[in-house]
N, C-alpha and C positions, 0 to 999 in steps of 0.2 A: 504493500499499500504505499501511498505517497503523502507528503505533507500537503496542506492547502497552499494556494497561491499567495502572493504577497498581499499584505493587509491593505495596501493601497498602491496606486500606480507609481507613487513617488518613492516607495521603499524597495529595497533590494529583495529579490525573492527569498523566501525562507528555505533553509536546507530541506531536501527531501529526506524522509525518514522511513526505513523499513525495519522489520524485526522478526523475531522467531522466539516462541516459548521453548524453554529447556527444562531440565530436571532441576526443580527448585530454583529456577532462574529465568531471566529474559535476556536475549540479545537484541541490541538496537544498532543500526548503522546509518550513517549519513554520508554525504559525499566525501568527507575527509576523515571520518572517525568510524571505528568498529569497537563497540563496548559490550562487555558481558557482566552482568551482576547476578550473583547467586546468594540466596539466604542460607546461611549455615544453620545447623541445628542449635547452636548457641544463641542464635538470633542476630549474629553479626552479618554484615554484608561484605562479600568478597567481590572486588571490582577489578576487572582487567580491561584495559583500553589501549588501543594502538592506532596509529595513523594508517590510512589507506589512500592510495592515489585516486584522484578523480579523473577517470578516463571516459567521461560521458561526452565524447566528441568524435568527429570523423565517422567512419563506417559504423561504429557501434551505436551511434545515435540514429541510424536510418530505421524507418519502420520495418518491421519483421526481423531485421537483423538484431535490433535491441532486445527483442523478446528472448531469443536463444541466448544472447550474451547475459542477460539478467538471470535467466534460469541457471546457467552454468555457474555464474558468481554466487548465486544463492546457495547452491549445493556446496560450493567450496567453503564459504564463510560459515554456512550452517553446520557443516561437518566439524570445523574447528571449534565452534561454540559448544556443540554437543560433547566433544571430547573434554573440553574444560569443565563443563557442568557435571559430566559423568565422574570426572576425577574428584571434584568437590563432594559429590554424592557418596562415592566409595570411601573417601577419607572420613567423612562424618559417620557413615554406617560402621566402619571399622572401630572408630572411637566409642560409638554407642554399644557395640557388641562387647568390647573390652570392659566397659563400665558395668554392663549387665552381668557378665561373667564374675567380676569381682563382688558385685552386690549379692549375687545368689550364693556365693560361697560354697559351691558344690565341688565335686571332683574336678580338678582342673582339666584333665584330659578329656573326659566325657563332655563337659560343658563347652569347652573350646571347639571340640569336634562338631557338636550339634549347632552351635552358633555359626561356625564356618560353613557347614552345609547349607543352613538357611540362607546365609548371605549369598552363597554361590547361586542358589536357585533364584532368589530375588533378582540378582544382577543379570542372570542369563535371560530371564523373562523380560526384563526391562530392556536389555540390549537388543533382543530380537524385535522389540516393538518400535525402537527408535527410528528406524529408516522411514516407515510410513508416517510416524509422528512428525518427523522433520519436514516432510512434504506438506502435510495438512496444516501446520501451524506456522509456516513461513509466511511473510508478508513483504512484498517487494514495493520499492519506489518506482516511479515512472521511468527512472533512469538507472542504469547499472552503475557500479563503482568497482574499479579495479584495485589491485593492490600487490603486495609483495608475495613471493611464492610461499605457499602454505604447505603444512603437513596434512595428513589425514586422507591420503589417496584411497586407503582401504575403506574408510568410512564413506567416501563418496561413491566408490564402486558398489558397496553394499546397498546404498540408497538407490542407485541406478538399477541394479539387479532386481531389487524389490519392485521398483516402479515397472519395469518390463514384465516381471512376472505377474503382477496384480493387474496392470492396465492393458496388457497386450496378450500374453499367453493364456492366462487363466479365462479371461472373458471369451476368447476365441474357442478355447476348449469347451467351455460351457455351452456356447452357441452351438457348436458342432454336436455336442451330446444331445441337445434339444432337437436339433434337426434329425438326428438318427432315431431317437426314441419315439418321436411323434411322426416319423416318416414323412417329414415335410418336403424332402427332395430339393431343397434350396441350393442353388449354386453359391459357393463360398464367396464369390465376388459380387453377388447381387445385393441390391439395396436392402431387401428384406433380411438377408443374413446379417448384414452390417447393423441393421436396427436391433436385432436380437443381441448381437455382440455388445452394442451400446447399453442396452438394458442390463445385460449380464455384468457389465463393467460397473455400472452404478450399484447394482445388487451386491456385488463382492465388496466394493468400497464401503458401502453403508453397513453391511453386516460385519466386516472386519473392524471398522471404527467403533461399532456398538459393543463388540467384544472387548476392545482395548479400553473403552471407557470404564469397564469394571475392574481393571487392575489399579490398585490404590495410587501407585506412583504415576501412572499415565493419567489417571483422573486428575491429579494435581497439576500435571503438565497442561491439561485442558483448562484448568482454572487459570493458570499463568497465561495461556492463550487468550482467554477472555480479558485478563488484566492488560495484556499487550494492546488489544483492540481498544479498550477504553482509554488507555493512555494516549495512543496515537490520535484517537478522536478528539481528546481534549486539546491536543496540540494543534490539530487541524482547525478546531474551533477558535484558536488563538486565545484560549483561556489560561489562567495561571495553572501551572502543573502542580496541583494539590490533589490529595486523596479525595477530598470532598467533591471537587469538580469531576474527577474521574469516576467516582462512584456512580454518579447519575447517568453516565453514558452507556450505550448498548454494547453488548459483547459482540455484535455482528458488524462485519465491515466488507464492503464490496471488493476490496483488493486482497482478500484472504487467500491463502493457498488452497484451502478447502473449496472455495468457489472456483478457483482455477481448475481443480481436478474434475469438478462437476461439469464445467464447461468443455474440458478436454473430451469427456465422454460424449457429449452432444456434437462437438465439432467433428470428432473422429467418424461418426456415422456419415456425415456429409462428404468428408474428404475421401474416406475409403470407399464409399459408394461411387464417387466420381472417377476414382482411379481404377477401381476394380475391373471393369471391362477391359482395360488395357494391360492388365497383368497377364503373363504367360501361364498356360495351364500345364502342370507337370504331374504325372501320376494319376491314379484312378480318382474320380470325383469323390470328394468327402473322405478319402483315405488319409492315412498317417502322413504319407510323403507329401500330399498336396497341402495338408495343414501346416506341416513344418516349413514347406517352401513359402507358403503364403505368409507365415509369421516372419520369416527372414526377409521377405520382400517388403513387408511393412516397416521394418526397422529404419531404413533410410528417410522415411517420411515423418518420423517422429519429430525432428527439428521443425519441419513445416507445420506440423500440428501444434507444437508449442508456440511458434511464432504467431500463427493465426489466432489462437486462443488468447495470447497475451494482448494482441491489438484489440480484440473484441472486449476483453475484460476492462481495458482502459476506457473504451468507448462507453460501455455500460456504467462504469463507475463515475464517469464524468457527466453523463447526460441522463442517467436513468435512476438517480437517487431519489427523485421527487416525481409526483404526479403519476399518471397511469403506466408510464414505462417502468416504474419501479417493480412491476410484476416480473420483468425479465431477471431481476436479481433474486427472486424468491427460491428458485431451485437451489442456488448456492447457500442462501440464508438457512434453508430448512436443514441442510446437511451440516452447516455451521452449528446448529443447535446441538448436534452431537459432539463436535470437537471444541466447543467453547462452553465453559461452565462459569457461573457467577463467582468471581474471586472474593476473597476477604481482604480486609485493609492491609494486612501484612504483605500479600501478594501484589496488591496495587503499589505498595511502596516500592517493591523490587522493580517492577515495570517503569515506574516514574524515575527511579534512581538510574536505571540503564539509559533512559532518554536524556536525563540531565547530564549524564557522563558524556554522551556523544556530543551534546551541545557545548560542553567545556571547550573542545577543540574548535568547533565551529565558530564560537564567540571570540576566540583568541588564537587564530591560526599561527600568527607570527611568534607567539611566545610559548606555544605548546611544545612539549618534548617530542623528539623524533623516535624515541624508543618506546617499548612497551611499558605501560605504567600499571603496576599492581598495588592496590591499596585495600585496607580492611577498615570498616567503620563499625563502631559498636552499635549504632542504630541509624535509622533513616535520617533522623534529625541532625545527626553529626554530618552526614553526607550533604544534606541541604545547606548547612552552614559552611561547608568547605568552599573555599574561594575558587577552586579549580585552577585552570590554566590562564589565569588573568595576567595582563601585562605587568602588574605590580609585583608578581612572583618572579619575573625574569625568565 
């Protein structure tokens, strides 16, 4: 999602803001800043902020190209943010387990074994859930932002594999199963088959997200997702960044990653129906070979699908937020009701803290440090009163 336009024609445009919900945290990014804030179990706020290069120019700013560039950048930065929040989460979990073991005063060997096994199970469940969570909770600005080379290639690859499996392979396999079971005799390239594939895509996504919502850690991520939306809506409304102002905002936002995925399902029906008749036929109709070849032939069109969906989402978010055209946003909003949950004030503080941290650099680019900044604050109020990267700090 992006920030609002300038408050008046005489003022410089406000920085574009995008974000993503994390494990007990929120990531925010602006044209020059990338910030992560996580709430420790002690109540402290861990802050990590670093500069990123603003590359919203040249070819990357062209329509359709910018959509793919933004998606790639979101995966890269989102992977880094998830790694950081997972590290903080695991550290706190380990400390809590150690404290529980000491408090129970049981046999050290058995207690440690049981706690370790529980921790490993919890971490594996959460780790397997993170790829899809990263996709549905991300929120992009209208323009991408580049930066230095990042780690986390394995995390990005995992997200991409999850996306291909859930949004391409599984829906096609489900549609083919329906085609066979009900003896529909549909050509895999026909518009009817692509429509069934689109419906299957939505059904799989909604079902999977509904299951994830029941995992306690992921449910809290969805609360932070709601906090992120409320915070950016407060910023877009040009209201002071306070908990009271953010609390009254909706958890729904038109530039949410969830809405993007819903629109992908709809746009894919149109695109693959259009290109279907031109794809070569290989193997028996409806056979495994034909399905596999069709899946592989679809892959090169994924960037096109992302680019078209990105541009449509921009248009809908800009011109369809009010009046009768708002109905176009409701499919995405309905699914967002799964991936966003009303946050508490502590979670709103984390999202607000992350946004404030990105704005430190935007407000004082000349005096901001060029290296990564890592800080810890006892409370949100301590962060609010911190002067940040002001010129007076040198």
